[in-house]
C-alpha positions in Angstrom: 91.4 184.1 89.6 92.6 180.8 91.0 91.5 177.8 89.1 91.7 174.6 91.0 91.7 171.1 89.5 88.6 169.0 90.3 89.6 165.7 91.8 88.8 162.6 89.7 88.8 159.2 91.4 87.9 157.4 88.2 84.9 155.2 87.3 83.6 152.3 89.3 84.5 148.9 87.9 84.6 145.2 88.9 86.4 142.0 88.1 85.6 138.3 88.8 88.1 135.8 90.2 88.0 132.1 91.0 88.1 131.2 94.7 91.4 129.4 94.2 93.1 132.6 93.1 95.9 133.8 95.4 97.5 136.4 93.1 97.9 139.9 94.4 95.3 142.3 92.9 96.3 145.9 92.3 93.1 147.8 92.9 94.0 150.7 90.7 94.0 148.3 87.8 90.3 147.7 88.3 88.9 151.3 88.3 89.3 153.4 85.2 90.7 156.9 84.7 91.6 157.8 88.3 94.1 160.5 89.4 97.0 159.5 91.5 97.3 160.5 95.2 94.1 159.0 96.6 93.6 156.6 99.5 92.0 153.1 99.6 89.5 151.9 102.3 88.0 148.4 102.4 84.3 148.0 103.0 83.3 147.0 106.5 81.1 144.3 104.9 84.1 142.5 103.4 84.8 139.1 104.9 88.1 139.7 106.8 88.9 136.0 106.4 88.8 136.3 102.6 92.2 137.8 102.1 94.7 140.5 103.0 94.0 144.2 102.2 97.0 146.6 102.0 95.7 150.2 102.1 99.2 151.7 101.6 99.9 149.6 98.5 96.3 149.6 97.3 96.3 145.8 96.9 94.2 142.8 97.9 95.5 139.3 98.1 92.7 136.6 98.1 93.3 133.6 100.5 92.5 131.1 97.7 89.5 129.5 99.4 86.8 132.1 100.4 84.3 133.4 97.9 82.1 136.5 98.2 81.9 140.2 97.1 84.7 142.5 98.2 84.5 146.3 97.7 87.2 148.9 98.1 86.7 152.7 97.9 89.3 155.0 96.4 89.0 158.7 97.5 90.9 161.8 96.2 90.6 164.7 98.6 89.8 168.3 97.5 90.3 171.7 99.0 87.2 173.7 100.0 84.9 174.7 98.4 85.5 171.7 96.1 84.4 168.2 97.2 86.4 165.0 97.2 85.7 162.3 94.6 85.4 158.5 95.2 85.1 155.4 93.1 84.6 151.8 94.0 86.6 148.7 92.9 84.6 145.5 93.3 86.1 142.0 93.3 83.6 139.1 92.9 85.2 135.9 94.1 83.2 132.9 92.9 83.5 129.2 93.7 86.0 127.4 91.6 84.1 124.8 89.5 85.3 121.2 89.1 84.5 118.3 86.9 85.5 114.7 86.1 85.1 112.7 82.9 84.6 108.9 82.6 83.7 106.5 79.8 86.8 104.5 78.8 85.6 101.5 76.9 86.3 99.3 73.9 84.0 99.4 70.9 84.0 98.0 67.4 85.0 100.3 64.5 82.2 102.4 63.1 80.4 102.8 66.4 80.1 105.6 69.0 80.8 105.8 72.7 79.3 107.8 75.6 81.4 110.0 77.8 80.0 110.9 81.2 80.7 114.1 83.2 80.2 115.0 86.8 80.9 118.2 88.6 79.7 121.7 89.5 76.1 122.3 88.4 75.6 124.5 85.3 79.4 124.7 84.6 80.6 124.5 81.0 83.2 121.8 80.4 85.5 121.9 77.4 87.5 118.9 76.3 89.6 117.8 73.3 90.1 114.7 71.3 93.3 113.1 70.1 91.9 113.6 66.5 92.2 117.4 67.0 88.7 118.5 67.8 87.4 120.5 70.7 83.9 120.0 72.3 81.9 121.3 75.2 79.1 120.2 77.4 77.0 122.0 80.0 76.4 120.2 83.3 72.8 120.2 84.3 71.4 121.4 87.7 72.4 118.0 89.1 76.0 118.4 88.0 76.0 115.7 85.3 76.1 115.5 81.5 76.8 113.0 78.8 78.4 113.3 75.3 78.1 110.8 72.4 81.2 110.7 70.4 81.2 110.8 66.6 81.5 107.5 64.8 85.0 106.3 65.5 87.2 104.3 63.2 90.4 104.5 65.2 91.3 104.5 68.9 90.6 108.0 70.3 91.4 109.7 73.6 89.5 112.6 75.1 91.1 115.0 77.6 89.5 117.7 79.8 90.6 121.2 78.7 88.9 123.7 81.0 85.7 124.5 83.0 83.8 127.8 83.3 81.1 129.1 85.6 80.1 132.7 86.5 83.2 134.2 84.9 85.6 131.8 86.5 87.5 129.7 84.0 89.9 127.0 85.3 92.2 125.0 83.0 92.7 121.3 83.7 96.4 120.6 84.2 97.6 117.0 84.0 94.2 115.6 83.3 94.3 111.8 82.5 92.8 111.1 79.1 89.8 108.9 78.7 90.5 106.4 75.9 88.0 104.8 73.6 89.8 101.7 72.2 88.7 100.1 68.9 88.6 96.3 69.0 90.3 94.4 66.2 88.1 93.2 63.3 86.3 89.9 64.1 87.9 86.8 62.5 85.7 84.3 60.7 86.7 80.6 60.9 85.7 78.3 58.0 85.5 74.6 58.8 85.0 71.7 56.4 
């Protein structure tokens, strides 16, 4: 009796990338539990302008601008009467969200200030304060949001930290802080 191994191409799986991603993706790192020795084929529906597929290496390199859904099939052949096995690696490339923050102003101690955000609709923006706190706001369908600071008793700056949407999280690097400056205490003048 000859017992033949049944081919196992692993389980289908997917990942999400931001559209500005240009790192090489090893497709075998997406699917789970596959045997070695199979072949990769890109779906005919993939946007050929979206990146470079290397069937021999089993990799896909996004071009850093084009979003969409990209699928790749991994197949392990079998000897008759067994049948081959396949799995699918899916890469969802979503638009990279962006945002800006404004609201630099001068206030009197013991007051609040309002920060304004503009960017990709429905994105979640995280930002930090120079006092060590982290906050977040969700942009509305129009791509805007406001945030009222806590009562401030010293000059405080706020800096964008990251932005997330549809599984794509992008850190803000080199973001310019928005500073809320506290005015000096008012002086009273007494005249005779």
